[in-house]
PyMOL Python script that loads the backbone (N, CA, C, O; Angstrom):
from pymol import cmd

cmd.read_pdbstr("""\
ATOM      1  N   UNK A   1       0.492  -1.198   0.350  1.00  0.00           N
ATOM      2  CA  UNK A   1      -0.237   0.187  -0.138  1.00  0.00           C
ATOM      3  C   UNK A   1       1.229   1.153  -0.233  1.00  0.00           C
ATOM      4  O   UNK A   1       1.045   2.041  -1.066  1.00  0.00           O
ATOM      5  N   UNK A   2       2.574   1.226   0.361  1.00  0.00           N
ATOM      6  CA  UNK A   2       2.669   2.156   0.334  1.00  0.00           C
ATOM      7  C   UNK A   2       3.881   2.938  -0.663  1.00  0.00           C
ATOM      8  O   UNK A   2       4.493   4.005  -0.711  1.00  0.00           O
ATOM      9  N   UNK A   3       3.766   1.567  -1.450  1.00  0.00           N
ATOM     10  CA  UNK A   3       4.386   1.551  -2.912  1.00  0.00           C
ATOM     11  C   UNK A   3       3.375   2.244  -2.862  1.00  0.00           C
ATOM     12  O   UNK A   3       3.517   3.313  -2.269  1.00  0.00           O
ATOM     13  N   UNK A   4       2.191   1.979  -3.357  1.00  0.00           N
ATOM     14  CA  UNK A   4       0.472   2.903  -3.924  1.00  0.00           C
ATOM     15  C   UNK A   4       0.822   3.760  -3.966  1.00  0.00           C
ATOM     16  O   UNK A   4       0.876   4.464  -4.973  1.00  0.00           O
ATOM     17  N   UNK A   5       1.370   4.153  -2.367  1.00  0.00           N
ATOM     18  CA  UNK A   5       1.297   5.839  -1.878  1.00  0.00           C
ATOM     19  C   UNK A   5       1.995   6.304  -2.509  1.00  0.00           C
ATOM     20  O   UNK A   5       1.676   7.238  -3.244  1.00  0.00           O
ATOM     21  N   UNK A   6       3.025   5.885  -2.455  1.00  0.00           N
ATOM     22  CA  UNK A   6       4.654   6.707  -2.674  1.00  0.00           C
ATOM     23  C   UNK A   6       4.049   6.808  -4.771  1.00  0.00           C
ATOM     24  O   UNK A   6       3.891   7.700  -5.604  1.00  0.00           O
ATOM     25  N   UNK A   7       3.977   5.979  -4.742  1.00  0.00           N
ATOM     26  CA  UNK A   7       3.362   7.141  -6.746  1.00  0.00           C
ATOM     27  C   UNK A   7       2.555   8.307  -7.263  1.00  0.00           C
ATOM     28  O   UNK A   7       2.418   9.047  -8.237  1.00  0.00           O
ATOM     29  N   UNK A   8       1.913   7.939  -5.554  1.00  0.00           N
ATOM     30  CA  UNK A   8       0.970   8.648  -6.054  1.00  0.00           C
ATOM     31  C   UNK A   8       1.412  10.380  -5.805  1.00  0.00           C
ATOM     32  O   UNK A   8       1.458  11.282  -6.642  1.00  0.00           O
ATOM     33  N   UNK A   9       1.692  10.413  -4.365  1.00  0.00           N
ATOM     34  CA  UNK A   9       2.680  11.837  -3.925  1.00  0.00           C
ATOM     35  C   UNK A   9       3.361  11.918  -4.716  1.00  0.00           C
ATOM     36  O   UNK A   9       3.450  13.075  -5.127  1.00  0.00           O
ATOM     37  N   UNK A  10       4.340  10.789  -5.520  1.00  0.00           N
ATOM     38  CA  UNK A  10       5.238  11.532  -6.226  1.00  0.00           C
ATOM     39  C   UNK A  10       5.026  12.372  -7.999  1.00  0.00           C
ATOM     40  O   UNK A  10       5.726  13.140  -8.659  1.00  0.00           O
ATOM     41  N   UNK A  11       3.505  11.612  -8.238  1.00  0.00           N
ATOM     42  CA  UNK A  11       3.138  12.502  -9.231  1.00  0.00           C
ATOM     43  C   UNK A  11       2.243  13.392  -8.412  1.00  0.00           C
ATOM     44  O   UNK A  11       2.849  14.463  -8.367  1.00  0.00           O
ATOM     45  N   UNK A  12       1.436  13.476  -7.931  1.00  0.00           N
ATOM     46  CA  UNK A  12       0.990  14.525  -7.679  1.00  0.00           C
ATOM     47  C   UNK A  12       1.409  15.247  -6.662  1.00  0.00           C
ATOM     48  O   UNK A  12       0.576  15.643  -5.846  1.00  0.00           O
ATOM     49  N   UNK A  13       2.839  15.574  -6.501  1.00  0.00           N
ATOM     50  CA  UNK A  13       3.118  17.127  -5.909  1.00  0.00           C
ATOM     51  C   UNK A  13       5.131  16.466  -5.154  1.00  0.00           C
ATOM     52  O   UNK A  13       6.183  17.105  -5.169  1.00  0.00           O
ATOM     53  N   UNK A  14       4.880  15.147  -4.663  1.00  0.00           N
ATOM     54  CA  UNK A  14       5.669  15.305  -4.337  1.00  0.00           C
ATOM     55  C   UNK A  14       7.353  15.232  -5.694  1.00  0.00           C
ATOM     56  O   UNK A  14       7.156  14.319  -6.496  1.00  0.00           O
ATOM     57  N   UNK A  15       7.957  15.557  -5.813  1.00  0.00           N
ATOM     58  CA  UNK A  15       8.742  15.577  -7.261  1.00  0.00           C
ATOM     59  C   UNK A  15       8.598  17.236  -6.989  1.00  0.00           C
ATOM     60  O   UNK A  15       9.702  17.748  -6.802  1.00  0.00           O
ATOM     61  N   UNK A  16       7.865  17.851  -6.949  1.00  0.00           N
ATOM     62  CA  UNK A  16       7.890  19.533  -7.074  1.00  0.00           C
ATOM     63  C   UNK A  16       8.518  19.687  -5.903  1.00  0.00           C
ATOM     64  O   UNK A  16       9.563  20.322  -6.047  1.00  0.00           O
ATOM     65  N   UNK A  17       8.189  19.191  -4.230  1.00  0.00           N
ATOM     66  CA  UNK A  17       8.043  19.527  -3.700  1.00  0.00           C
ATOM     67  C   UNK A  17       9.840  19.331  -3.629  1.00  0.00           C
ATOM     68  O   UNK A  17      10.587  20.213  -3.206  1.00  0.00           O
ATOM     69  N   UNK A  18      10.385  17.735  -4.235  1.00  0.00           N
ATOM     70  CA  UNK A  18      12.034  17.555  -4.255  1.00  0.00           C
ATOM     71  C   UNK A  18      12.863  18.274  -4.962  1.00  0.00           C
ATOM     72  O   UNK A  18      14.058  18.005  -4.837  1.00  0.00           O
ATOM     73  N   UNK A  19      12.504  19.255  -5.789  1.00  0.00           N
ATOM     74  CA  UNK A  19      12.692  20.002  -7.389  1.00  0.00           C
ATOM     75  C   UNK A  19      12.986  21.090  -6.002  1.00  0.00           C
ATOM     76  O   UNK A  19      14.172  21.265  -5.722  1.00  0.00           O
ATOM     77  N   UNK A  20      11.698  21.972  -4.956  1.00  0.00           N
ATOM     78  CA  UNK A  20      12.283  22.691  -4.604  1.00  0.00           C
ATOM     79  C   UNK A  20      12.743  22.905  -3.416  1.00  0.00           C
ATOM     80  O   UNK A  20      12.810  23.983  -2.826  1.00  0.00           O
ATOM     81  N   UNK A  21      13.261  21.232  -2.842  1.00  0.00           N
ATOM     82  CA  UNK A  21      14.365  21.029  -1.962  1.00  0.00           C
ATOM     83  C   UNK A  21      15.837  21.641  -2.404  1.00  0.00           C
ATOM     84  O   UNK A  21      16.677  22.521  -2.217  1.00  0.00           O
ATOM     85  N   UNK A  22      15.521  20.649  -3.024  1.00  0.00           N
ATOM     86  CA  UNK A  22      17.182  20.414  -4.137  1.00  0.00           C
ATOM     87  C   UNK A  22      17.414  22.101  -4.367  1.00  0.00           C
ATOM     88  O   UNK A  22      18.314  22.611  -3.700  1.00  0.00           O
ATOM     89  N   UNK A  23      16.611  22.993  -5.311  1.00  0.00           N
ATOM     90  CA  UNK A  23      16.468  24.315  -5.513  1.00  0.00           C
ATOM     91  C   UNK A  23      16.806  25.175  -4.508  1.00  0.00           C
ATOM     92  O   UNK A  23      17.677  26.039  -4.599  1.00  0.00           O
ATOM     93  N   UNK A  24      16.122  24.949  -3.539  1.00  0.00           N
ATOM     94  CA  UNK A  24      16.982  26.262  -2.086  1.00  0.00           C
ATOM     95  C   UNK A  24      17.230  25.547  -1.559  1.00  0.00           C
ATOM     96  O   UNK A  24      16.405  25.517  -0.646  1.00  0.00           O
ATOM     97  N   UNK A  25      18.453  24.170  -1.344  1.00  0.00           N
ATOM     98  CA  UNK A  25      19.170  23.586  -1.120  1.00  0.00           C
ATOM     99  C   UNK A  25      21.389  24.375  -1.891  1.00  0.00           C
ATOM    100  O   UNK A  25      22.560  24.681  -1.669  1.00  0.00           O
ATOM    101  N   UNK A  26      20.210  24.193  -2.825  1.00  0.00           N
ATOM    102  CA  UNK A  26      21.711  25.269  -3.744  1.00  0.00           C
ATOM    103  C   UNK A  26      21.450  26.704  -3.650  1.00  0.00           C
ATOM    104  O   UNK A  26      22.373  27.518  -3.678  1.00  0.00           O
ATOM    105  N   UNK A  27      20.050  27.089  -3.523  1.00  0.00           N
ATOM    106  CA  UNK A  27      20.456  28.538  -3.379  1.00  0.00           C
ATOM    107  C   UNK A  27      20.953  28.776  -1.769  1.00  0.00           C
ATOM    108  O   UNK A  27      22.033  29.358  -1.660  1.00  0.00           O
ATOM    109  N   UNK A  28      20.800  28.687  -1.486  1.00  0.00           N
ATOM    110  CA  UNK A  28      21.935  27.953   0.117  1.00  0.00           C
ATOM    111  C   UNK A  28      22.940  27.989   0.522  1.00  0.00           C
ATOM    112  O   UNK A  28      23.418  28.909   1.185  1.00  0.00           O
ATOM    113  N   UNK A  29      23.367  27.166   0.257  1.00  0.00           N
ATOM    114  CA  UNK A  29      24.872  26.955  -0.372  1.00  0.00           C
ATOM    115  C   UNK A  29      25.522  27.965  -1.174  1.00  0.00           C
ATOM    116  O   UNK A  29      26.711  27.814  -1.453  1.00  0.00           O
ATOM    117  N   UNK A  30      24.801  29.109  -1.629  1.00  0.00           N
ATOM    118  CA  UNK A  30      25.752  30.140  -2.188  1.00  0.00           C
ATOM    119  C   UNK A  30      25.745  31.581  -0.738  1.00  0.00           C
ATOM    120  O   UNK A  30      25.651  32.808  -0.704  1.00  0.00           O
ATOM    121  N   UNK A  31      25.859  30.781  -0.041  1.00  0.00           N
ATOM    122  CA  UNK A  31      26.345  31.820   0.676  1.00  0.00           C
ATOM    123  C   UNK A  31      26.981  31.396   2.785  1.00  0.00           C
ATOM    124  O   UNK A  31      26.081  30.740   3.311  1.00  0.00           O
ATOM    125  N   UNK A  32      27.785  31.570   3.469  1.00  0.00           N
ATOM    126  CA  UNK A  32      28.720  31.193   3.729  1.00  0.00           C
ATOM    127  C   UNK A  32      27.822  30.146   5.269  1.00  0.00           C
ATOM    128  O   UNK A  32      27.937  29.025   5.764  1.00  0.00           O
ATOM    129  N   UNK A  33      26.862  31.551   5.522  1.00  0.00           N
ATOM    130  CA  UNK A  33      25.808  31.172   6.016  1.00  0.00           C
ATOM    131  C   UNK A  33      24.195  30.168   6.229  1.00  0.00           C
ATOM    132  O   UNK A  33      23.496  29.907   7.208  1.00  0.00           O
ATOM    133  N   UNK A  34      24.144  29.945   5.254  1.00  0.00           N
ATOM    134  CA  UNK A  34      23.148  29.241   4.275  1.00  0.00           C
ATOM    135  C   UNK A  34      23.853  28.330   4.136  1.00  0.00           C
ATOM    136  O   UNK A  34      23.588  27.835   3.041  1.00  0.00           O
ATOM    137  N   UNK A  35      25.266  27.354   5.016  1.00  0.00           N
ATOM    138  CA  UNK A  35      25.395  26.224   4.596  1.00  0.00           C
ATOM    139  C   UNK A  35      24.719  25.271   5.550  1.00  0.00           C
ATOM    140  O   UNK A  35      23.897  24.446   5.151  1.00  0.00           O
ATOM    141  N   UNK A  36      25.130  25.414   7.028  1.00  0.00           N
ATOM    142  CA  UNK A  36      23.957  25.039   7.446  1.00  0.00           C
ATOM    143  C   UNK A  36      22.819  24.130   6.992  1.00  0.00           C
ATOM    144  O   UNK A  36      22.615  22.932   6.796  1.00  0.00           O
ATOM    145  N   UNK A  37      22.115  25.419   6.916  1.00  0.00           N
ATOM    146  CA  UNK A  37      20.579  25.588   6.637  1.00  0.00           C
ATOM    147  C   UNK A  37      20.445  24.478   5.360  1.00  0.00           C
ATOM    148  O   UNK A  37      19.796  23.486   5.690  1.00  0.00           O
ATOM    149  N   UNK A  38      20.943  24.463   3.953  1.00  0.00           N
ATOM    150  CA  UNK A  38      21.219  23.844   3.024  1.00  0.00           C
ATOM    151  C   UNK A  38      21.531  22.724   3.317  1.00  0.00           C
ATOM    152  O   UNK A  38      20.454  22.145   3.463  1.00  0.00           O
ATOM    153  N   UNK A  39      22.613  21.778   3.569  1.00  0.00           N
ATOM    154  CA  UNK A  39      22.341  20.858   4.496  1.00  0.00           C
ATOM    155  C   UNK A  39      20.599  20.267   5.035  1.00  0.00           C
ATOM    156  O   UNK A  39      19.787  19.496   4.526  1.00  0.00           O
ATOM    157  N   UNK A  40      20.609  20.806   5.855  1.00  0.00           N
ATOM    158  CA  UNK A  40      19.460  20.413   6.461  1.00  0.00           C
ATOM    159  C   UNK A  40      18.377  19.687   5.300  1.00  0.00           C
ATOM    160  O   UNK A  40      17.799  18.604   5.222  1.00  0.00           O
ATOM    161  N   UNK A  41      18.456  20.927   4.458  1.00  0.00           N
ATOM    162  CA  UNK A  41      17.249  20.876   3.398  1.00  0.00           C
ATOM    163  C   UNK A  41      17.428  19.870   2.706  1.00  0.00           C
ATOM    164  O   UNK A  41      16.487  19.200   2.281  1.00  0.00           O
ATOM    165  N   UNK A  42      19.393  19.439   2.346  1.00  0.00           N
ATOM    166  CA  UNK A  42      19.593  18.609   1.869  1.00  0.00           C
ATOM    167  C   UNK A  42      18.966  17.406   2.610  1.00  0.00           C
ATOM    168  O   UNK A  42      18.323  16.675   1.856  1.00  0.00           O
ATOM    169  N   UNK A  43      18.989  17.133   3.535  1.00  0.00           N
ATOM    170  CA  UNK A  43      19.090  16.015   4.203  1.00  0.00           C
ATOM    171  C   UNK A  43      17.041  15.647   4.452  1.00  0.00           C
ATOM    172  O   UNK A  43      16.674  14.583   4.951  1.00  0.00           O
ATOM    173  N   UNK A  44      15.925  16.842   3.953  1.00  0.00           N
ATOM    174  CA  UNK A  44      15.237  17.102   3.675  1.00  0.00           C
ATOM    175  C   UNK A  44      14.511  15.947   2.095  1.00  0.00           C
ATOM    176  O   UNK A  44      13.335  15.586   2.102  1.00  0.00           O
ATOM    177  N   UNK A  45      15.053  15.734   1.446  1.00  0.00           N
ATOM    178  CA  UNK A  45      14.606  15.449   0.434  1.00  0.00           C
ATOM    179  C   UNK A  45      13.884  13.680   0.027  1.00  0.00           C
ATOM    180  O   UNK A  45      12.759  13.284  -0.280  1.00  0.00           O
ATOM    181  N   UNK A  46      15.241  12.999   0.235  1.00  0.00           N
ATOM    182  CA  UNK A  46      14.541  11.527   0.280  1.00  0.00           C
ATOM    183  C   UNK A  46      13.153  11.792   0.851  1.00  0.00           C
ATOM    184  O   UNK A  46      12.152  11.869   0.139  1.00  0.00           O
ATOM    185  N   UNK A  47      13.147  11.993   2.817  1.00  0.00           N
ATOM    186  CA  UNK A  47      11.224  12.326   3.128  1.00  0.00           C
ATOM    187  C   UNK A  47      10.289  12.927   2.141  1.00  0.00           C
ATOM    188  O   UNK A  47       9.068  12.768   2.158  1.00  0.00           O
ATOM    189  N   UNK A  48      10.773  13.436   1.519  1.00  0.00           N
ATOM    190  CA  UNK A  48       9.793  14.499   0.151  1.00  0.00           C
ATOM    191  C   UNK A  48       9.533  14.498  -1.145  1.00  0.00           C
ATOM    192  O   UNK A  48       8.642  15.070  -1.773  1.00  0.00           O
ATOM    193  N   UNK A  49      10.834  13.445  -1.667  1.00  0.00           N
ATOM    194  CA  UNK A  49       9.642  12.683  -2.776  1.00  0.00           C
ATOM    195  C   UNK A  49       8.725  11.676  -2.503  1.00  0.00           C
ATOM    196  O   UNK A  49       7.570  11.618  -2.925  1.00  0.00           O
ATOM    197  N   UNK A  50       9.669  10.367  -1.301  1.00  0.00           N
ATOM    198  CA  UNK A  50       8.983   9.261  -0.564  1.00  0.00           C
ATOM    199  C   UNK A  50       8.829   8.968   0.638  1.00  0.00           C
ATOM    200  O   UNK A  50       9.399   7.987   1.116  1.00  0.00           O
ATOM    201  N   UNK A  51       7.762  10.024   1.597  1.00  0.00           N
ATOM    202  CA  UNK A  51       7.428  10.082   2.695  1.00  0.00           C
ATOM    203  C   UNK A  51       6.604   8.552   3.076  1.00  0.00           C
ATOM    204  O   UNK A  51       6.446   8.674   4.291  1.00  0.00           O
ATOM    205  N   UNK A  52       6.107   7.428   2.756  1.00  0.00           N
ATOM    206  CA  UNK A  52       5.262   7.328   2.652  1.00  0.00           C
ATOM    207  C   UNK A  52       6.565   5.628   3.260  1.00  0.00           C
ATOM    208  O   UNK A  52       7.425   5.279   2.451  1.00  0.00           O
ATOM    209  N   UNK A  53       6.427   4.723   4.899  1.00  0.00           N
ATOM    210  CA  UNK A  53       7.058   3.778   4.903  1.00  0.00           C
ATOM    211  C   UNK A  53       8.864   4.804   5.763  1.00  0.00           C
ATOM    212  O   UNK A  53       9.622   4.382   6.637  1.00  0.00           O
ATOM    213  N   UNK A  54       8.894   5.784   5.197  1.00  0.00           N
ATOM    214  CA  UNK A  54       9.399   6.412   6.422  1.00  0.00           C
ATOM    215  C   UNK A  54      10.017   6.543   7.753  1.00  0.00           C
ATOM    216  O   UNK A  54       9.633   5.490   8.264  1.00  0.00           O
ATOM    217  N   UNK A  55      10.726   7.145   8.661  1.00  0.00           N
ATOM    218  CA  UNK A  55      10.312   7.743   9.692  1.00  0.00           C
ATOM    219  C   UNK A  55      11.884   8.877  10.021  1.00  0.00           C
ATOM    220  O   UNK A  55      13.008   8.376  10.001  1.00  0.00           O
ATOM    221  N   UNK A  56      11.658  10.427  10.306  1.00  0.00           N
ATOM    222  CA  UNK A  56      12.408  10.869  10.774  1.00  0.00           C
ATOM    223  C   UNK A  56      13.596  10.427  12.351  1.00  0.00           C
ATOM    224  O   UNK A  56      13.254   9.860  13.389  1.00  0.00           O
ATOM    225  N   UNK A  57      14.844  10.897  12.004  1.00  0.00           N
ATOM    226  CA  UNK A  57      16.178  10.316  12.523  1.00  0.00           C
ATOM    227  C   UNK A  57      16.949  11.858  12.857  1.00  0.00           C
ATOM    228  O   UNK A  57      18.093  11.891  13.311  1.00  0.00           O
TER     229      UNK A  57
END
""", "prot")
cmd.dss("prot")
cmd.show_as("cartoon", "prot")
cmd.util.cbc("prot")
cmd.orient("prot")
């Protein structure tokens, strides 16, 4: 069931959310102050793409 949910999530908004985290992370890497925030954005990308069946650590 989580496979079907992840596929639907990816089609209906997960891809755009993950793309937003990628672009935001790259944008934050442009400044020295933003690098720690960019690293956190990069950690959120897998959770944004396929959230069902995962847990935060």
